[in-house]
C-alpha positions as CSV (number, residue, x, y, z in Angstrom):
1,M,60.0,-33.3,86.3
2,E,62.1,-36.5,86.9
3,A,63.0,-36.9,83.4
4,A,64.0,-33.6,82.4
5,R,66.2,-33.5,85.4
6,D,68.0,-36.7,83.7
7,T,67.6,-35.3,80.4
8,T,69.3,-31.9,81.4
9,T,72.2,-33.9,83.6
10,T,72.7,-36.4,80.3
11,T,72.9,-33.0,78.3
12,G,75.1,-30.7,80.8
13,M,77.5,-33.6,80.7
14,T,78.1,-34.6,77.5
15,G,81.8,-34.7,76.5
16,M,82.3,-34.9,80.5
17,V,84.1,-37.4,82.4
18,G,84.4,-36.7,86.0
19,G,84.7,-32.9,85.3
20,M,87.2,-33.0,82.6
21,P,86.5,-32.4,79.0
22,E,86.1,-36.2,77.2
23,L,88.3,-36.3,74.0
24,S,85.9,-39.3,72.5
25,D,83.2,-36.6,71.3
26,K,85.6,-35.8,68.5
27,P,86.4,-38.6,66.1
28,W,89.1,-40.7,66.8
29,K,92.4,-40.2,64.1
30,P,95.7,-41.1,65.2
31,L,97.9,-38.4,66.2
32,T,101.0,-39.7,64.4
33,R,101.8,-40.2,60.5
34,V,104.2,-42.8,59.1
35,I,107.1,-41.3,56.8
36,P,107.9,-43.7,54.6
37,M,111.8,-44.7,54.3
38,P,113.3,-43.9,50.9
39,A,113.6,-46.9,48.9
40,A,117.1,-45.9,48.0
41,I,118.0,-46.4,51.3
42,I,116.2,-49.1,52.3
43,Q,116.6,-51.6,49.3
44,P,120.5,-51.4,49.6
45,Y,120.7,-52.4,53.0
46,R,118.2,-55.1,52.8
47,L,120.3,-56.4,50.2
48,L,123.6,-56.2,52.7
49,I,121.7,-57.9,55.2
50,F,120.8,-61.0,52.8
51,V,124.5,-61.3,51.8
52,R,125.6,-61.6,54.8
53,F,122.9,-64.0,56.5
54,V,123.5,-66.3,53.5
55,T,127.6,-66.0,54.4
56,L,126.7,-67.1,57.8
57,F,124.5,-69.8,57.0
58,F,127.2,-71.2,55.0
59,F,130.0,-70.6,57.9
60,L,127.8,-72.2,60.2
61,A,126.7,-75.2,58.0
62,W,130.8,-75.8,57.3
63,R,131.6,-74.9,61.0
64,I,128.7,-78.2,62.5
65,Q,130.0,-80.6,59.0
66,H,133.5,-80.3,60.1
67,P,133.5,-81.1,63.6
68,N,137.3,-80.9,65.7
69,E,137.8,-84.7,66.8
70,D,141.2,-83.9,68.5
71,A,138.6,-81.3,71.1
72,P,135.0,-82.3,70.6
73,W,134.2,-80.4,73.6
74,L,135.8,-77.0,72.8
75,W,134.0,-77.5,69.4
76,G,130.7,-77.8,70.7
77,I,131.0,-75.1,73.2
78,S,132.2,-72.7,70.3
79,V,129.3,-74.2,67.9
80,V,126.7,-73.2,70.5
81,C,128.3,-70.0,71.3
82,E,127.9,-68.7,67.0
83,V,124.9,-70.0,66.7
84,W,123.6,-68.2,69.9
85,F,125.3,-65.0,68.4
86,A,123.9,-65.7,64.9
87,F,120.3,-65.8,66.4
88,S,120.6,-62.6,68.2
89,W,122.0,-61.1,65.4
90,L,118.8,-61.7,63.3
91,L,116.6,-60.6,66.3
92,D,118.5,-57.3,66.1
93,Q,118.4,-57.2,62.5
94,A,114.7,-58.2,62.1
95,P,112.8,-54.6,63.1
96,K,115.3,-52.9,60.5
97,L,113.8,-54.4,57.5
98,H,110.7,-52.6,57.6
99,P,111.7,-49.7,59.8
100,I,108.6,-47.4,60.6
101,N,109.5,-43.6,61.5
102,R,106.7,-41.8,63.0
103,T,105.9,-38.2,63.1
104,T,103.0,-35.7,65.1
105,D,100.6,-35.0,62.9
106,L,99.8,-31.1,63.8
107,K,96.7,-31.1,62.0
108,V,95.2,-33.9,63.8
109,L,96.8,-32.7,67.3
110,K,94.7,-29.1,66.7
111,E,91.4,-30.6,65.4
112,K,91.8,-33.0,68.6
113,F,93.3,-30.2,71.0
114,E,92.1,-26.9,69.8
115,M,88.8,-27.2,67.4
116,P,85.5,-26.0,69.2
117,T,83.4,-28.7,70.6
118,P,80.4,-29.1,72.6
119,A,82.4,-29.2,75.8
120,N,84.6,-26.4,75.0
121,P,83.1,-23.9,72.7
122,T,85.6,-21.5,72.9
123,G,88.3,-23.8,71.5
124,R,90.5,-23.1,74.4
125,S,93.1,-25.8,74.0
126,D,93.3,-28.9,75.9
127,L,96.7,-29.4,75.5
128,P,98.9,-29.7,78.9
129,G,101.0,-27.0,80.1
130,I,104.4,-27.2,79.7
131,D,107.4,-26.2,82.2
132,F,111.0,-25.7,80.8
133,F,113.7,-25.6,83.2
134,V,117.1,-24.3,82.0
135,S,120.2,-24.3,84.1
136,T,123.5,-22.2,84.8
137,A,126.4,-22.1,86.9
138,D,128.8,-19.3,86.0
139,P,128.6,-16.3,83.5
140,E,131.8,-16.9,82.4
141,K,131.9,-20.2,80.9
142,E,128.1,-19.9,80.2
143,P,128.1,-16.8,78.3
144,P,124.8,-15.3,79.2
145,L,124.1,-14.6,75.4
146,V,124.0,-18.2,74.5
147,T,121.5,-18.8,77.7
148,A,119.8,-16.2,76.0
149,N,119.6,-17.4,73.0
150,T,118.0,-20.6,74.3
151,I,115.5,-18.7,76.4
152,L,114.2,-17.5,73.0
153,S,114.2,-20.4,71.6
154,I,111.9,-22.0,74.2
155,L,109.6,-19.2,74.4
156,A,109.2,-19.3,70.5
157,V,108.2,-22.8,70.5
158,D,104.9,-23.7,68.5
159,Y,102.6,-24.8,71.3
160,P,100.0,-22.1,72.9
161,V,101.0,-19.4,74.1
162,E,99.4,-19.6,77.7
163,K,100.8,-23.2,78.4
164,I,104.3,-22.6,78.4
165,S,106.4,-21.5,81.2
166,C,110.3,-21.2,81.4
167,Y,112.5,-21.1,84.7
168,I,116.0,-20.0,84.3
169,S,117.9,-21.6,87.9
170,D,121.6,-19.7,88.1
171,D,123.6,-21.3,90.7
172,G,126.1,-18.6,90.6
173,G,123.4,-16.3,91.7
174,A,125.2,-13.6,89.4
175,L,124.1,-10.1,88.5
176,L,124.8,-10.5,84.9
177,T,123.1,-13.2,84.4
178,F,119.6,-11.7,86.1
179,E,120.1,-8.3,83.0
180,A,120.7,-10.2,80.6
181,M,117.8,-12.5,80.9
182,A,115.7,-9.2,81.5
183,E,117.0,-8.2,78.1
184,A,115.9,-11.4,76.6
185,A,112.7,-11.1,78.2
186,S,112.4,-7.6,76.3
187,F,113.4,-8.8,73.2
188,A,111.1,-11.8,73.1
189,N,108.4,-9.4,72.8
190,L,109.4,-8.8,69.1
191,W,110.9,-11.9,68.4
192,V,107.9,-14.6,69.8
193,P,105.3,-13.0,67.3
194,F,108.0,-12.5,64.3
195,C,108.4,-16.6,64.8
196,R,105.0,-17.4,64.8
197,K,103.6,-15.4,62.3
198,H,106.4,-16.4,59.7
199,D,106.9,-19.8,61.0
200,I,110.6,-19.4,61.2
201,E,112.6,-22.5,61.8
202,P,115.3,-22.7,63.8
203,R,113.8,-20.9,66.6
204,N,117.2,-19.8,67.9
205,P,118.0,-16.6,67.0
206,D,121.6,-16.8,66.3
207,T,121.2,-20.2,64.6
208,Y,118.6,-18.2,62.1
209,F,120.3,-15.4,61.5
210,N,123.1,-17.3,60.7
211,V,121.9,-19.8,58.6
212,K,123.0,-20.0,54.7
213,G,120.7,-19.8,51.9
214,D,118.0,-17.7,51.0
215,P,115.2,-16.6,54.2
216,T,112.5,-15.8,51.8
217,K,112.3,-19.2,50.7
218,N,108.9,-20.7,51.4
219,K,107.9,-17.4,52.6
220,R,104.3,-16.1,51.2
221,R,103.7,-13.2,53.3
222,S,104.7,-9.7,51.7
223,D,106.0,-8.2,54.8
224,F,108.5,-10.7,55.7
225,V,111.3,-9.2,54.3
226,K,110.1,-5.8,56.2
227,D,110.1,-7.5,59.5
228,R,113.1,-9.7,59.0
229,R,115.4,-6.8,58.7
230,K,113.3,-4.9,61.5
231,V,114.3,-7.9,63.9
232,K,117.8,-8.1,62.6
233,R,118.7,-4.7,63.2
234,E,116.8,-5.4,66.9
235,Y,118.9,-8.4,67.7
236,D,122.0,-7.3,66.6
237,E,121.5,-4.0,68.8
238,F,120.2,-7.1,71.7
239,K,123.6,-8.7,71.3
240,V,125.6,-5.3,72.1
241,R,123.7,-4.8,75.1
242,I,124.4,-8.3,76.3
243,N,128.0,-8.6,75.6
244,G,128.2,-4.8,77.1
245,L,126.8,-5.7,80.3
246,P,130.3,-7.0,82.1
247,D,131.4,-3.3,81.8
248,S,127.8,-1.7,82.5
249,I,128.0,-3.4,85.6
250,R,131.6,-3.1,86.7
251,R,131.0,0.6,86.1
252,R,127.5,1.4,87.9
253,S,129.2,-0.8,90.6
254,D,132.3,1.1,90.9
255,A,130.3,4.6,90.9
256,F,127.8,3.5,93.7
257,N,130.7,1.7,95.7
258,A,132.5,5.5,95.3
259,R,129.9,7.3,96.5
260,E,129.6,5.2,99.5
261,E,133.2,5.8,100.4
262,V,132.4,9.3,99.9
263,K,129.9,9.2,102.5
264,M,132.0,6.9,105.0
265,M,134.4,9.9,104.7
266,K,131.8,12.4,105.1
267,H,130.4,10.7,108.2
268,K,134.0,10.4,109.3
269,R,134.4,13.9,109.5
270,E,131.3,14.8,110.9
271,T,131.5,12.5,113.7
272,G,135.2,13.3,114.6
273,G,137.2,9.9,113.3
274,D,140.6,9.2,113.1
275,P,141.2,10.6,109.6
276,L,144.6,8.5,109.1
277,E,142.4,5.7,109.7
278,P,141.7,3.5,106.3
279,I,138.1,3.5,105.2
280,K,136.7,0.2,104.9
281,V,134.2,0.0,102.3
282,Q,132.4,-3.5,100.7
283,K,133.2,-3.8,97.1
284,A,129.1,-4.3,96.5
285,T,127.5,-5.4,92.9
286,W,125.1,-2.8,92.8
287,M,121.5,-3.1,90.8
288,A,120.4,-0.4,88.0
289,D,117.7,0.9,91.0
290,G,121.1,1.7,93.3
291,T,120.4,-1.4,95.8
292,H,122.6,-4.1,96.5
293,W,122.4,-7.2,94.4
294,P,121.0,-10.1,96.4
295,G,122.5,-12.7,94.7
296,T,126.4,-13.1,94.9
297,W,128.6,-10.2,94.2
298,A,131.6,-9.8,91.7
299,A,134.0,-9.0,95.3
300,S,132.6,-11.8,97.0
301,A,130.7,-10.8,100.6
302,P,130.5,-13.3,103.3
303,T,126.7,-12.2,103.9
304,T,125.5,-12.5,100.2
305,P,123.1,-15.5,99.0
306,A,124.3,-17.4,96.2
307,G,121.6,-18.6,93.8
308,T,118.7,-17.4,91.8
309,T,115.8,-18.8,89.8
310,L,113.9,-16.6,87.3
311,G,110.4,-17.2,85.7
312,F,109.6,-16.4,82.3
313,S,105.3,-16.8,81.6
314,R,104.5,-16.4,77.6
């Protein structure tokens, strides 16, 4: 019984350390790969460094061999400083003679963290979750369309869907930002699958559709042109809706405020109030569902709080 229990315990804990998946059950491979520097760039640079080194060597040799007899202390201090500066320059140039550029090896990363293993038979991603925070304050100075494009590029990032969360903090608490982000969340349902399906780069829609060149280059799927045309049409409509939000919110608020004014006038007549007394109606900012916007109003009221935080999860 004890032997069987030990065997069960050992088998059950394979690939587990402290209750967490052990990554050592997969063959170790570096997660980065070295990108070689083109010889046309590095060789001329090395030649330039060599010429400077030879020039510096002869200059220091001449300085040491020709002391200033009238001011030996001043000459000695200057020579020491020049030698020190030359040594510092050599230390700075040494790593640049053989630069190493590394990039993440996505294939190895996928094999290590997203492939099925005895400890992870379903192949659920072991990559950590990532939270993105986007801050904004004034939709007049920071156009909502720019913020929306930023959010869309974050949501479309090449990372496990369940590991991405995006938060927008609006210090101004503007309804315009809120409704623009709602439009962005709706358009993301089309933009994100399109990016993942066709490996779109860059993933900011405004940048992508303004890139000059052949958009079909290196695209192998036969339905790419059809999908791109559809997404482009939807994005153009998305921009029109975003740019039209300020007028839409203003017209809606004016209509609701006029309705409130009519209600107050009717109430005054029913209660026998002074008809000559002016009616004071707070110019509120209204949401589409007919309620007051809890953030900052266009015509600020002293009781309206400022600042809103929105969250998106893919």
